[in-house]
N, C-alpha and C positions, 0 to 999 in steps of 0.2 A: 531536614526535608530532602527526600530523594526525588529528583526531577528528571532523572535519566535512567534508561534501562540497560540491559546487556547489549553487547555488540552481537548482531545476528548475521548469519551468512545467507545471502540471497541466492546461493547455489547457481550462479551463472545466468540468472534471469535478469532481463533488463528492467528491474524494478527499483533501482536506487531512489528514484523520485518518490515512489510509493512508501518505501521504508522511511525515508527522510521526512516526508510529510506527516506520516502517522506518529513518528517520534517527536517531531516539532509540536504537533497538536497536543499530544499527551503531556509533554513537558510544560507547555503553555498553560494547560488546564491545572497542573499542579502549582505552578508559580502564581496563578491568579486565584487559587483556592477552590476551584471547581472540582478537583479530585484531591483526596488526601495523599495519595502516593502514585507514582508512575505505574500505569497499566498499559501494556501494549494494545494498540488498536488494530482492527482487522484490515490487513493489507489486501486480502482477497476481496473484501467488500469494496474497498477503494478501487481496485483494479477492475472489478466488474461494473462499476457505476460511473467512473469519471469519463471514460470514452467508450461507450457501448458499441460504437462502430468498429473499434479496434480489438475489442475483447474476443478472443478465440479465432482471430483472423490469421494469425501467424501459423505457418506450416513448418514443422520441424521433422527431422528424421529420427525415429526412435532408435537409440543406440543398441538396444537388445534385439529388436525385430527387424531393423533396417527399413521399416515401413514409414510412410508419411503419416503424420497425425496433427490435429489442431493443437495449438498451444495457447494458453489463456493470456499470458502476459504480453506486454507491449511497452514500447518506449513512450514515456509521457513527461509531464513537467509539474513542478510544484505549483506553478501559476494555474494550470488547469485544475489541479487538485483543490487549490484554494477557491477557485471560482465555483467548483462543484459544492464545496463545503458551505459557501455563502447561501446557496439555494437549497440546501438539504436540511434534514432534521438531525444531523450528527453522524458520527462514525461509531459503529458498535465496537465493543472491546473484543480482542482476539479470543 
């Protein structure tokens, strides 16, 4: 039984809570027999929905154009992700 996936690079985004949550949820589904094998879940879906007030509120400087732009990711917590999951219909696969 394969209950864990590959190590992924979050590329400097503050989304470790999101990656950890999705991997924990996928591994739990495998261990409890809800999924046959590990499948990565959609981190972007989680980021878009756990805290809609923070999504796209971060401003960063584009390294190529040196202009300000909205950035989608934000710092969050596993607790907030688990609260969201409790009241959601699930997390789609990536």
